[in-house]
Each structure stands twice: as C-alpha cells, then as structure tokens.
N, C-alpha and C positions, 0 to 999 in steps of 0.2 A: 811637580812634587806630589808624592803619594798622599792620599787623603785617609785619615784615620777612620776606620769603620766603626759603626755603633757597637758591633760585637767586641772589637778590641778595646773600646773605651769601657765597656761593661766588665770585661775580664780584668782590665787594669784596676778598675774601681773595686772589684771584689777582692783582688789581691791586696790592695792598700788597706781595705777594711780588715782583712784577715791578719795582716801585719800589725795593725792597730790593736786588734783583740789579743794577739800574742804578747805584744808589749805591755798591754794593760794587765794581762794575767801574770806576767813575770813580775811586774811592779807590786801587784797585790800579794803574790807569794813571798816577795822579799820583805814586805811590811810584816806579814804574818811570821816569817822566820825570825825577824828582829824582835818582834813582840814575844815570841816563845823564848828566845834567848834571854830577854829581860825578865820575863815571868818565871823562868826556870832557875832563878836564884833567890836567895832568902829575902832580900829587900825589894824584889821585883814589883810588889804590889803598888809601890809609890811612883811608878814611872809616869811620865808626862808625854804629851804629843811631841814636844820638842826633842825628847830623847829618842823616840821612835823615828822621827824624821832624820835626825843626825845619823842613827845607826843604819837606816835604809838609804841614806844619801839622796833624800827627796826634800821638796819644799812642803810647807804646810798646805799650800793650795793643792799639790798632788795628793797629799794624805787625804784631804777632804773630798777629793774626786773619787776616792775609793771607799771611804768610811765616813759616816755622819759624825763620829766622835769616838772617844775612847770606849764608851759603853758598847757601841756597835762593833768595834774592833775586838773587845773582850768576848762578845758573843760569837763572833766568827772564829776566834782562836779556840774557844771552848769546844766548838763543834769539831775543829781540826784535831784537837788533842784527845777528845773523848770518844768520837763516833766509832771509828774502826775498832778500837779496843772493846767498847761496849758491845758491838755486833759480834765480836768473837766470843765474849763472855756469854752473851745470850744464846748463841749457837750451842755452847757447851752445856749450860745449865738447863736448857730446854729439854735435854735428854733425861733429866732427873725428875722423878715422879713427885717428890715432896717439896713444898715451899720452903720448909726448914733447911733442907739440903741445898736448894737453890740459893737461898740467902747466905748460908755459911760458905758455900763455894765462891759466890760472887765477892764476898768480903775478902776471902783469902786471895783471890785473883788480884784484886786491887792493891792489897797490902804487899803482896809478893812483887807486883810490878813496881811499886814504890821503893821496895828494897833494892831492886836491881837497876832502877832508872831514877836517880834522885832529881834530875832536871824535870822529868815528867811529873814527879810527885810535887815538887815545888810549884810547878805551873798549875796543878790541880788545886793545891792549897790556896795559892794567890788568886786564881780565878774564882774559886768558891767564896773567898772573902769579899769579892767585889760583885758577886752575882748569885745565880742559882747554884746551890751546892752540887758539885760534880757535873753541872750542866743540866739543861732541861730534859734531855733524853734519859739520862741515867736517873735523874730525880723521879721521872714518871715511871720508869721500870721498877724502881725500888718500891714505889707505892703499890704497883700491881702485885708484886710478890707478897707484900705484907697483907694486902686485901685477900689474896688467895689463901694465905695461911690462916687468917681469921675465919674466912668462910668455910674452910675445911676442918676447922677445929684444932689446927696445929698450934696456933698462937692464941694466947688468952689475954693479951694486952687489951686494954679497954677501948682504944681508939686506933684506927689505921693511921691517923696523923701522928700520934705519939709513937706508934710502931715504926713508921717511916723515919721519924727524927732519931729514934734510938739506933736504927740501922745506919742511916747516913751520917749522923753526927758522930757516932762512935768510930766509924771507919775513917772519916776525915781526921778526927783527933788522933787516931792511931797512925795515920800517914805522917802527921806533923810530929808526933812523938818519935817516930822512926828516923825522921830527918835530923832531930836535935839531940838524940842520945842513943846509946847502944841498946839493942833489944835482943832477946834470945831467939834462936832459930825457929822455935815454935810459936813465936809471937802472933803471927797471923791466925793460927789455930786457936790460941788463947782468946784473941779478940772475937773470933767467930763464935766460940762457945759462950762467951760472956753476953754477946748480943742475943743469941738464941734463948738464953736463960732470961734475959730482960724482956724478950717477947713472950715468955711464958712457957717455954719448953722445959721439960724435966732435965736434970743434970745428965742423966744417962743418954737421952736423945741428943742433947747439945754436944756432948763429948763425941758421940758416935759420928755425927755429921761434920763436926769440926775437924776430925782427924781422918775422915774417909779419904782414900786415894783421890787426888785431884787430876782430872784429865788434862793433858797439855793443850794449850790454845793453838 
C-alpha cells in the first residue's frame, strides 16, 4: 500500500486551511450583507443578533466566531459602507486648493449619493446613530478639512470641534431629511452653502463653492 509522503500531507493540510479561510470569508461577507440589508431600511437601527443570524442562516455561535457583538459588526459594516466612497471623495477634493471648496464638494457628494442610493443613505443614518457619525475615517477627514480652513483663515468659526459638528451634523440631518420628504434638485448645493456660512464664509464665497461644477467620482 502506498505511503503518504510528508509533502503530500503538507499540501493537503494547506488546501484544507485555504478552504476553511474561503468558507470563513464567505460567511463573514454574508453576515455583512444581511446587516447592510437590515440597516438599509428605515427601522434598521433596532436589529438584534437573532435577526442577523436568521437572515444569514447561521447560529449565534457562528456569529460570535466572526464578531464580538453588534457593536463590532456595526464598526465592520461602517468601514464596508463608507471606506471606498470616502477614498473616491478624497481623491476628488484633494485637487481643490481651498478648504471651503473641499468641504462644500464633499457635502454635495454625500447628499447626492444619498439621493440616488436610499439604502446606502439609511445605512449611514442608522450606523451614525449607533456609533461615530459617518464612521471614524470620514469623521477624521472632516476634522482635518475644518482645521485647514481655520488655519488658512477661510473659516471664522470659534472652534474646530464646533466646525466639525456643523459640517457633519448638518450633512447627516440633510441625508435624513432627503429620505423622509421631497427636496429640490439643488438641495445639496443649498445645504453646502448653509454649512459654509455657518463656518464663517461670506455669502458670496459660500454660493460660489456650493454651485461650482462638481467633478464626477
């Protein structure tokens, strides 16, 4: 009878390990997809572990093999929902010389995305209600933009913390408003102009940057 060689045992073991990693990745992706489906609706904020498990067709034990709890899952989903879009926004606004223009453009990108993708908008609203507004990456980026605007004398708001809250809070509220009621086509530009005025820009500057052509992402 042929004897199994150490090399064959090693290859078989590596193959089994790879199959296990792929299965684990698929299960994790399924959990995240179910969570996005739940958070992408109006009452999604109130979902429980049991609802996620039922939707993904897994047991609670399997859920906890992948995530420490709902907070851990929310953090993972926030990254999945926000990271790629944020990177695209940053790549676009980094070509703009003024913090005011970067802020106005970012606001418009987010509100326009919410207009065309309600499930994404609901997921952002629900995730923000249960964690860091727009996610930690976007939160930090908005702070940098406000700090740059204050340092360069573009924003006269008294505190970068207040400035960040004006920018983030107004944009999040605008997303929610858009989901619940009809808004005019120029609503993103109106919101952007209002935020810039709140940060201390003149009405002329606010209107100019809020209505400037917006490069496609």
